[in-house]
N, CA, C and O atoms as a Tinker XYZ file with bonds, in Angstrom:
   368  protein
     1  N    171.570000   54.166000  -90.608000    73     2
     2  CA   170.857000   55.318000  -91.092000    64     1     3
     3  C    169.561000   54.833000  -91.726000    63     2     4     5
     4  O    169.555000   53.866000  -92.489000    81     3
     5  N    168.462000   55.513000  -91.404000    73     3     6
     6  CA   167.170000   55.210000  -91.997000    64     5     7
     7  C    166.759000   56.350000  -92.915000    63     6     8     9
     8  O    166.470000   57.455000  -92.457000    81     7
     9  N    166.734000   56.076000  -94.207000    73     7    10
    10  CA   166.242000   57.078000  -95.145000    64     9    11
    11  C    164.719000   57.068000  -95.079000    63    10    12    13
    12  O    164.119000   56.053000  -94.726000    81    11
    13  N    164.089000   58.199000  -95.418000    73    11    14
    14  CA   162.629000   58.277000  -95.301000    64    13    15
    15  C    162.050000   59.282000  -96.267000    63    14    16    17
    16  O    162.737000   60.182000  -96.750000    81    15
    17  N    160.769000   59.108000  -96.540000    73    15    18
    18  CA   160.006000   60.084000  -97.308000    64    17    19
    19  C    159.103000   60.886000  -96.386000    63    18    20    21
    20  O    158.878000   62.076000  -96.609000    81    19
    21  N    158.586000   60.236000  -95.349000    73    19    22
    22  CA   157.661000   60.866000  -94.411000    64    21    23
    23  C    158.262000   60.792000  -93.007000    63    22    24    25
    24  O    158.421000   59.689000  -92.482000    81    23
    25  N    158.603000   61.928000  -92.375000    73    23    26
    26  CA   159.232000   61.881000  -91.053000    64    25    27
    27  C    158.355000   61.226000  -89.982000    63    26    28    29
    28  O    158.866000   60.768000  -88.960000    81    27
    29  N    157.053000   61.179000  -90.207000    73    27    30
    30  CA   156.158000   60.575000  -89.214000    64    29    31
    31  C    156.348000   59.066000  -89.107000    63    30    32    33
    32  O    155.964000   58.478000  -88.096000    81    31
    33  N    156.920000   58.428000  -90.106000    73    31    34
    34  CA   157.147000   56.983000  -90.069000    64    33    35
    35  C    158.415000   56.610000  -89.289000    63    34    36    37
    36  O    158.584000   55.453000  -88.902000    81    35
    37  N    159.286000   57.563000  -89.061000    73    35    38
    38  CA   160.599000   57.262000  -88.486000    64    37    39
    39  C    160.559000   56.746000  -87.056000    63    38    40    41
    40  O    161.286000   55.805000  -86.738000    81    39
    41  N    159.748000   57.315000  -86.188000    73    39    42
    42  CA   159.715000   56.881000  -84.793000    64    41    43
    43  C    159.334000   55.407000  -84.705000    63    42    44    45
    44  O    159.960000   54.651000  -83.962000    81    43
    45  N    158.333000   54.998000  -85.443000    73    43    46
    46  CA   157.930000   53.594000  -85.442000    64    45    47
    47  C    159.020000   52.682000  -85.951000    63    46    48    49
    48  O    159.229000   51.599000  -85.405000    81    47
    49  N    159.716000   53.102000  -86.987000    73    47    50
    50  CA   160.812000   52.293000  -87.522000    64    49    51
    51  C    161.954000   52.208000  -86.525000    63    50    52    53
    52  O    162.505000   51.129000  -86.306000    81    51
    53  N    162.320000   53.335000  -85.915000    73    51    54
    54  CA   163.411000   53.336000  -84.932000    64    53    55
    55  C    163.044000   52.506000  -83.713000    63    54    56    57
    56  O    163.880000   51.758000  -83.205000    81    55
    57  N    161.816000   52.622000  -83.235000    73    55    58
    58  CA   161.386000   51.882000  -82.051000    64    57    59
    59  C    161.202000   50.401000  -82.326000    63    58    60    61
    60  O    161.127000   49.604000  -81.391000    81    59
    61  N    161.130000   50.022000  -83.584000    73    59    62
    62  CA   161.011000   48.615000  -83.952000    64    61    63
    63  C    162.347000   47.882000  -84.000000    63    62    64    65
    64  O    162.381000   46.668000  -84.203000    81    63
    65  N    163.431000   48.600000  -83.818000    73    63    66
    66  CA   164.756000   47.982000  -83.837000    64    65    67
    67  C    165.034000   47.286000  -82.508000    63    66    68    69
    68  O    164.403000   47.592000  -81.496000    81    67
    69  N    165.979000   46.351000  -82.513000    73    67    70
    70  CA   166.336000   45.601000  -81.299000    64    69    71
    71  C    167.022000   46.491000  -80.264000    63    70    72    73
    72  O    166.907000   46.245000  -79.063000    81    71
    73  N    167.722000   47.506000  -80.714000    73    71    74
    74  CA   168.524000   48.327000  -79.809000    64    73    75
    75  C    167.937000   49.724000  -79.642000    63    74    76    77
    76  O    167.134000   50.175000  -80.458000    81    75
    77  N    168.347000   50.397000  -78.579000    73    75    78
    78  CA   167.853000   51.737000  -78.320000    64    77    79
    79  C    168.800000   52.534000  -77.446000    63    78    80    81
    80  O    168.361000   53.198000  -76.508000    81    79
    81  N    170.093000   52.480000  -77.735000    73    79    82
    82  CA   171.057000   53.229000  -76.936000    64    81    83
    83  C    171.020000   54.709000  -77.289000    63    82    84    85
    84  O    170.880000   55.555000  -76.406000    81    83
    85  N    171.144000   55.025000  -78.568000    73    83    86
    86  CA   171.170000   56.422000  -78.985000    64    85    87
    87  C    170.637000   56.546000  -80.402000    63    86    88    89
    88  O    170.630000   55.585000  -81.172000    81    87
    89  N    170.194000   57.741000  -80.722000    73    87    90
    90  CA   169.695000   58.038000  -82.060000    64    89    91
    91  C    170.170000   59.425000  -82.453000    63    90    92    93
    92  O    170.384000   60.287000  -81.601000    81    91
    93  N    170.333000   59.630000  -83.748000    73    91    94
    94  CA   170.636000   60.952000  -84.283000    64    93    95
    95  C    169.555000   61.327000  -85.271000    63    94    96    97
    96  O    169.110000   60.507000  -86.073000    81    95
    97  N    169.143000   62.571000  -85.200000    73    95    98
    98  CA   168.165000   63.105000  -86.144000    64    97    99
    99  C    168.848000   64.251000  -86.882000    63    98   100   101
   100  O    169.355000   65.190000  -86.269000    81    99
   101  N    168.851000   64.158000  -88.193000    73    99   102
   102  CA   169.472000   65.193000  -89.018000    64   101   103
   103  C    168.383000   65.862000  -89.839000    63   102   104   105
   104  O    167.756000   65.220000  -90.682000    81   103
   105  N    168.154000   67.146000  -89.599000    73   103   106
   106  CA   167.115000   67.865000  -90.308000    64   105   107
   107  C    167.317000   69.368000  -90.163000    63   106   108   109
   108  O    167.983000   69.826000  -89.235000    81   107
   109  N    166.741000   70.126000  -91.081000    73   107   110
   110  CA   166.723000   71.590000  -90.969000    64   109   111
   111  C    165.495000   72.066000  -90.204000    63   110   112   113
   112  O    165.393000   73.241000  -89.853000    81   111
   113  N    164.558000   71.147000  -89.943000    73   111   114
   114  CA   163.288000   71.491000  -89.298000    64   113   115
   115  C    163.340000   71.075000  -87.826000    63   114   116   117
   116  O    163.104000   69.912000  -87.499000    81   115
   117  N    163.649000   72.020000  -86.943000    73   115   118
   118  CA   163.784000   71.681000  -85.522000    64   117   119
   119  C    162.470000   71.263000  -84.883000    63   118   120   121
   120  O    162.480000   70.508000  -83.911000    81   119
   121  N    161.365000   71.721000  -85.388000    73   119   122
   122  CA   160.065000   71.285000  -84.875000    64   121   123
   123  C    159.887000   69.788000  -85.115000    63   122   124   125
   124  O    159.465000   69.057000  -84.219000    81   123
   125  N    160.205000   69.338000  -86.310000    73   123   126
   126  CA   160.149000   67.914000  -86.629000    64   125   127
   127  C    161.136000   67.140000  -85.763000    63   126   128   129
   128  O    160.803000   66.069000  -85.256000    81   127
   129  N    162.343000   67.669000  -85.589000    73   127   130
   130  CA   163.367000   66.995000  -84.795000    64   129   131
   131  C    162.897000   66.779000  -83.355000    63   130   132   133
   132  O    163.044000   65.681000  -82.818000    81   131
   133  N    162.342000   67.799000  -82.734000    73   131   134
   134  CA   161.899000   67.662000  -81.350000    64   133   135
   135  C    160.684000   66.750000  -81.237000    63   134   136   137
   136  O    160.557000   66.022000  -80.253000    81   135
   137  N    159.807000   66.771000  -82.201000    73   135   138
   138  CA   158.660000   65.867000  -82.203000    64   137   139
   139  C    159.131000   64.414000  -82.300000    63   138   140   141
   140  O    158.626000   63.545000  -81.589000    81   139
   141  N    160.101000   64.156000  -83.182000    73   139   142
   142  CA   160.646000   62.801000  -83.311000    64   141   143
   143  C    161.418000   62.392000  -82.062000    63   142   144   145
   144  O    161.292000   61.255000  -81.606000    81   143
   145  N    162.206000   63.291000  -81.508000    73   143   146
   146  CA   162.993000   62.974000  -80.313000    64   145   147
   147  C    162.086000   62.534000  -79.165000    63   146   148   149
   148  O    162.438000   61.632000  -78.404000    81   147
   149  N    160.930000   63.162000  -79.042000    73   147   150
   150  CA   159.992000   62.793000  -77.981000    64   149   151
   151  C    159.392000   61.408000  -78.205000    63   150   152   153
   152  O    159.034000   60.728000  -77.244000    81   151
   153  N    159.281000   60.990000  -79.445000    73   151   154
   154  CA   158.646000   59.703000  -79.761000    64   153   155
   155  C    159.623000   58.537000  -79.850000    63   154   156   157
   156  O    159.214000   57.383000  -79.719000    81   155
   157  N    160.899000   58.814000  -80.068000    73   155   158
   158  CA   161.891000   57.741000  -80.219000    64   157   159
   159  C    162.301000   57.210000  -78.848000    63   158   160   161
   160  O    162.686000   57.979000  -77.967000    81   159
   161  N    162.216000   55.886000  -78.675000    73   159   162
   162  CA   162.602000   55.243000  -77.424000    64   161   163
   163  C    164.085000   54.889000  -77.488000    63   162   164   165
   164  O    164.462000   53.776000  -77.857000    81   163
   165  N    164.915000   55.864000  -77.120000    73   163   166
   166  CA   166.367000   55.685000  -77.059000    64   165   167
   167  C    166.861000   56.416000  -75.826000    63   166   168   169
   168  O    166.255000   57.394000  -75.388000    81   167
   169  N    167.952000   55.944000  -75.273000    73   167   170
   170  CA   168.495000   56.568000  -74.077000    64   169   171
   171  C    169.004000   57.971000  -74.301000    63   170   172   173
   172  O    169.029000   58.778000  -73.372000    81   171
   173  N    169.409000   58.275000  -75.518000    73   171   174
   174  CA   169.881000   59.617000  -75.863000    64   173   175
   175  C    169.500000   59.894000  -77.306000    63   174   176   177
   176  O    169.575000   59.010000  -78.159000    81   175
   177  N    169.095000   61.113000  -77.572000    73   175   178
   178  CA   168.787000   61.528000  -78.937000    64   177   179
   179  C    169.596000   62.789000  -79.228000    63   178   180   181
   180  O    169.510000   63.778000  -78.500000    81   179
   181  N    170.369000   62.741000  -80.283000    73   179   182
   182  CA   171.198000   63.861000  -80.699000    64   181   183
   183  C    170.590000   64.476000  -81.951000    63   182   184   185
   184  O    170.242000   63.760000  -82.889000    81   183
   185  N    170.460000   65.792000  -81.971000    73   183   186
   186  CA   169.886000   66.482000  -83.118000    64   185   187
   187  C    170.998000   67.243000  -83.838000    63   186   188   189
   188  O    171.652000   68.117000  -83.267000    81   187
   189  N    171.187000   66.889000  -85.091000    73   187   190
   190  CA   172.182000   67.519000  -85.963000    64   189   191
   191  C    173.600000   67.454000  -85.400000    63   190   192   193
   192  O    174.381000   68.394000  -85.548000    81   191
   193  N    173.917000   66.355000  -84.767000    73   191   194
   194  CA   175.276000   66.138000  -84.252000    64   193   195
   195  C    175.511000   64.643000  -84.055000    63   194   196   197
   196  O    174.567000   63.858000  -83.963000    81   195
   197  N    176.789000   64.267000  -83.992000    73   195   198
   198  CA   177.128000   62.870000  -83.733000    64   197   199
   199  C    176.983000   62.591000  -82.243000    63   198   200   201
   200  O    176.839000   63.516000  -81.443000    81   199
   201  N    177.020000   61.334000  -81.878000    73   199   202
   202  CA   176.879000   60.925000  -80.484000    64   201   203
   203  C    178.104000   61.333000  -79.683000    63   202   204   205
   204  O    179.202000   60.831000  -79.923000    81   203
   205  N    177.922000   62.231000  -78.745000    73   203   206
   206  CA   178.997000   62.677000  -77.869000    64   205   207
   207  C    178.471000   62.641000  -76.436000    63   206   208   209
   208  O    177.887000   63.617000  -75.964000    81   207
   209  N    178.674000   61.514000  -75.737000    73   207   210
   210  CA   178.190000   61.427000  -74.357000    64   209   211
   211  C    178.848000   62.477000  -73.469000    63   210   212   213
   212  O    180.001000   62.848000  -73.686000    81   211
   213  N    178.121000   62.945000  -72.486000    73   211   214
   214  CA   178.595000   63.952000  -71.544000    64   213   215
   215  C    178.474000   63.365000  -70.142000    63   214   216   217
   216  O    177.391000   62.927000  -69.754000    81   215
   217  N    179.549000   63.347000  -69.388000    73   215   218
   218  CA   179.552000   62.746000  -68.047000    64   217   219
   219  C    178.599000   63.446000  -67.091000    63   218   220   221
   220  O    178.265000   62.890000  -66.045000    81   219
   221  N    178.160000   64.640000  -67.420000    73   219   222
   222  CA   177.248000   65.378000  -66.545000    64   221   223
   223  C    175.798000   64.955000  -66.743000    63   222   224   225
   224  O    174.925000   65.394000  -65.996000    81   223
   225  N    175.529000   64.127000  -67.714000    73   223   226
   226  CA   174.159000   63.679000  -67.956000    64   225   227
   227  C    174.120000   62.163000  -68.040000    63   226   228   229
   228  O    175.161000   61.508000  -68.004000    81   227
   229  N    172.943000   61.615000  -68.150000    73   227   230
   230  CA   172.791000   60.161000  -68.124000    64   229   231
   231  C    173.212000   59.520000  -69.433000    63   230   232   233
   232  O    173.246000   60.170000  -70.478000    81   231
   233  N    173.532000   58.232000  -69.361000    73   231   234
   234  CA   173.846000   57.437000  -70.538000    64   233   235
   235  C    173.332000   56.040000  -70.278000    63   234   236   237
   236  O    173.703000   55.417000  -69.284000    81   235
   237  N    172.504000   55.551000  -71.137000    73   235   238
   238  CA   171.943000   54.213000  -71.013000    64   237   239
   239  C    170.912000   54.021000  -72.099000    63   238   240   241
   240  O    170.518000   54.980000  -72.763000    81   239
   241  N    170.470000   52.790000  -72.287000    73   239   242
   242  CA   169.603000   52.510000  -73.414000    64   241   243
   243  C    168.284000   51.872000  -73.061000    63   242   244   245
   244  O    167.922000   51.734000  -71.893000    81   243
   245  N    167.585000   51.493000  -74.093000    73   243   246
   246  CA   166.321000   50.780000  -74.017000    64   245   247
   247  C    166.495000   49.441000  -74.700000    63   246   248   249
   248  O    167.434000   49.248000  -75.472000    81   247
   249  N    165.610000   48.534000  -74.423000    73   247   250
   250  CA   165.567000   47.209000  -75.032000    64   249   251
   251  C    166.919000   46.497000  -74.871000    63   250   252   253
   252  O    167.433000   46.422000  -73.755000    81   251
   253  N    167.498000   45.980000  -75.943000    73   251   254
   254  CA   168.739000   45.210000  -75.855000    64   253   255
   255  C    169.968000   46.083000  -75.643000    63   254   256   257
   256  O    171.087000   45.571000  -75.616000    81   255
   257  N    169.781000   47.376000  -75.493000    73   255   258
   258  CA   170.916000   48.270000  -75.267000    64   257   259
   259  C    171.191000   48.512000  -73.792000    63   258   260   261
   260  O    171.972000   49.397000  -73.445000    81   259
   261  N    170.571000   47.750000  -72.937000    73   259   262
   262  CA   170.935000   47.854000  -71.537000    64   261   263
   263  C    169.804000   48.248000  -70.615000    63   262   264   265
   264  O    168.705000   48.606000  -71.038000    81   263
   265  N    170.120000   48.168000  -69.346000    73   263   266
   266  CA   169.168000   48.457000  -68.293000    64   265   267
   267  C    169.788000   49.486000  -67.374000    63   266   268   269
   268  O    170.967000   49.381000  -67.035000    81   267
   269  N    169.031000   50.461000  -66.970000    73   267   270
   270  CA   169.537000   51.460000  -66.046000    64   269   271
   271  C    170.264000   52.585000  -66.752000    63   270   272   273
   272  O    170.288000   52.665000  -67.980000    81   271
   273  N    170.852000   53.444000  -65.953000    73   271   274
   274  CA   171.559000   54.601000  -66.490000    64   273   275
   275  C    172.916000   54.733000  -65.822000    63   274   276   277
   276  O    173.060000   54.470000  -64.628000    81   275
   277  N    173.891000   55.136000  -66.585000    73   275   278
   278  CA   175.225000   55.409000  -66.072000    64   277   279
   279  C    175.469000   56.907000  -66.178000    63   278   280   281
   280  O    174.811000   57.603000  -66.950000    81   279
   281  N    176.394000   57.377000  -65.417000    73   279   282
   282  CA   176.811000   58.778000  -65.407000    64   281   283
   283  C    175.665000   59.673000  -64.936000    63   282   284   285
   284  O    174.516000   59.238000  -64.861000    81   283
   285  N    175.983000   60.899000  -64.629000    73   283   286
   286  CA   174.992000   61.865000  -64.222000    64   285   287
   287  C    174.314000   61.531000  -62.896000    63   286   288   289
   288  O    174.641000   60.520000  -62.274000    81   287
   289  N    173.386000   62.357000  -62.462000    73   287   290
   290  CA   172.754000   62.169000  -61.157000    64   289   291
   291  C    171.905000   60.910000  -61.052000    63   290   292   293
   292  O    171.729000   60.396000  -59.947000    81   291
   293  N    171.371000   60.390000  -62.161000    73   291   294
   294  CA   170.550000   59.191000  -62.092000    64   293   295
   295  C    171.370000   57.960000  -61.720000    63   294   296   297
   296  O    170.837000   57.031000  -61.114000    81   295
   297  N    172.633000   57.934000  -62.064000    73   295   298
   298  CA   173.483000   56.800000  -61.726000    64   297   299
   299  C    173.708000   56.696000  -60.227000    63   298   300   301
   300  O    173.898000   55.597000  -59.705000    81   299
   301  N    173.688000   57.811000  -59.539000    73   299   302
   302  CA   173.889000   57.799000  -58.090000    64   301   303
   303  C    172.801000   57.006000  -57.398000    63   302   304   305
   304  O    173.059000   56.370000  -56.376000    81   303
   305  N    171.592000   57.027000  -57.931000    73   303   306
   306  CA   170.474000   56.293000  -57.323000    64   305   307
   307  C    170.754000   54.806000  -57.178000    63   306   308   309
   308  O    170.252000   54.178000  -56.247000    81   307
   309  N    171.539000   54.231000  -58.072000    73   307   310
   310  CA   171.838000   52.794000  -57.997000    64   309   311
   311  C    172.731000   52.448000  -56.816000    63   310   312   313
   312  O    172.801000   51.285000  -56.419000    81   311
   313  N    173.417000   53.438000  -56.244000    73   311   314
   314  CA   174.393000   53.172000  -55.193000    64   313   315
   315  C    174.052000   53.838000  -53.871000    63   314   316   317
   316  O    174.823000   53.735000  -52.916000    81   315
   317  N    172.924000   54.513000  -53.794000    73   315   318
   318  CA   172.600000   55.248000  -52.569000    64   317   319
   319  C    171.162000   54.999000  -52.145000    63   318   320   321
   320  O    170.329000   54.547000  -52.930000    81   319
   321  N    170.895000   55.303000  -50.889000    73   319   322
   322  CA   169.539000   55.319000  -50.363000    64   321   323
   323  C    169.359000   56.638000  -49.645000    63   322   324   325
   324  O    170.264000   57.108000  -48.955000    81   323
   325  N    168.198000   57.231000  -49.805000    73   323   326
   326  CA   167.919000   58.504000  -49.151000    64   325   327
   327  C    167.477000   58.231000  -47.716000    63   326   328   329
   328  O    166.681000   57.328000  -47.459000    81   327
   329  N    168.006000   59.025000  -46.788000    73   327   330
   330  CA   167.640000   58.884000  -45.385000    64   329   331
   331  C    167.502000   60.274000  -44.792000    63   330   332   333
   332  O    168.339000   61.143000  -45.039000    81   331
   333  N    166.463000   60.487000  -44.018000    73   331   334
   334  CA   166.295000   61.743000  -43.296000    64   333   335
   335  C    166.782000   61.570000  -41.863000    63   334   336   337
   336  O    166.515000   60.547000  -41.232000    81   335
   337  N    167.491000   62.564000  -41.353000    73   335   338
   338  CA   167.974000   62.548000  -39.969000    64   337   339
   339  C    167.614000   63.885000  -39.339000    63   338   340   341
   340  O    167.969000   64.940000  -39.864000    81   339
   341  N    166.910000   63.841000  -38.214000    73   339   342
   342  CA   166.516000   65.072000  -37.496000    64   341   343
   343  C    167.223000   65.108000  -36.169000    63   342   344   345
   344  O    167.354000   64.080000  -35.504000    81   343
   345  N    167.677000   66.268000  -35.773000    73   343   346
   346  CA   168.363000   66.451000  -34.498000    64   345   347
   347  C    167.793000   67.670000  -33.783000    63   346   348   349
   348  O    167.648000   68.739000  -34.374000    81   347
   349  N    167.477000   67.497000  -32.515000    73   347   350
   350  CA   167.040000   68.618000  -31.687000    64   349   351
   351  C    168.249000   69.090000  -30.917000    63   350   352   353
   352  O    168.854000   68.313000  -30.179000    81   351
   353  N    168.614000   70.356000  -31.076000    73   351   354
   354  CA   169.789000   70.908000  -30.404000    64   353   355
   355  C    169.353000   71.860000  -29.307000    63   354   356   357
   356  O    168.926000   72.983000  -29.577000    81   355
   357  N    169.462000   71.405000  -28.067000    73   355   358
   358  CA   169.207000   72.246000  -26.907000    64   357   359
   359  C    167.741000   72.498000  -26.624000    63   358   360   361
   360  O    166.861000   72.186000  -27.427000    81   359
   361  N    167.506000   73.075000  -25.453000    73   359   362
   362  CA   166.162000   73.456000  -25.022000    64   361   363
   363  C    165.230000   72.273000  -24.825000    63   362   364   365
   364  O    165.527000   71.134000  -25.184000    81   363
   365  N    164.099000   72.598000  -24.243000    73   363   366
   366  CA   163.122000   71.564000  -23.940000    64   365   367
   367  C    162.196000   71.287000  -25.084000    63   366   368
   368  O    161.315000   70.435000  -24.974000    81   367
């Protein structure tokens, strides 16, 4: 937990850490929360809640917290390649 006096200092402090898997922002000011969430380099940012990963969305971190993403549609990219196939059915 990072205590603070000025919310504008928090993104820099959070981004200066070795890890970046997830972050939680606790505040009554949702404008501040969304502004901070956009600036924090973490794989997931939770606002006014604990970390609860959801299999329908991505999970992964920044820096020493890992490479790539697991779960959700982004994880499929690691195991698939897109290919187009066209077929002409009948006629000249």
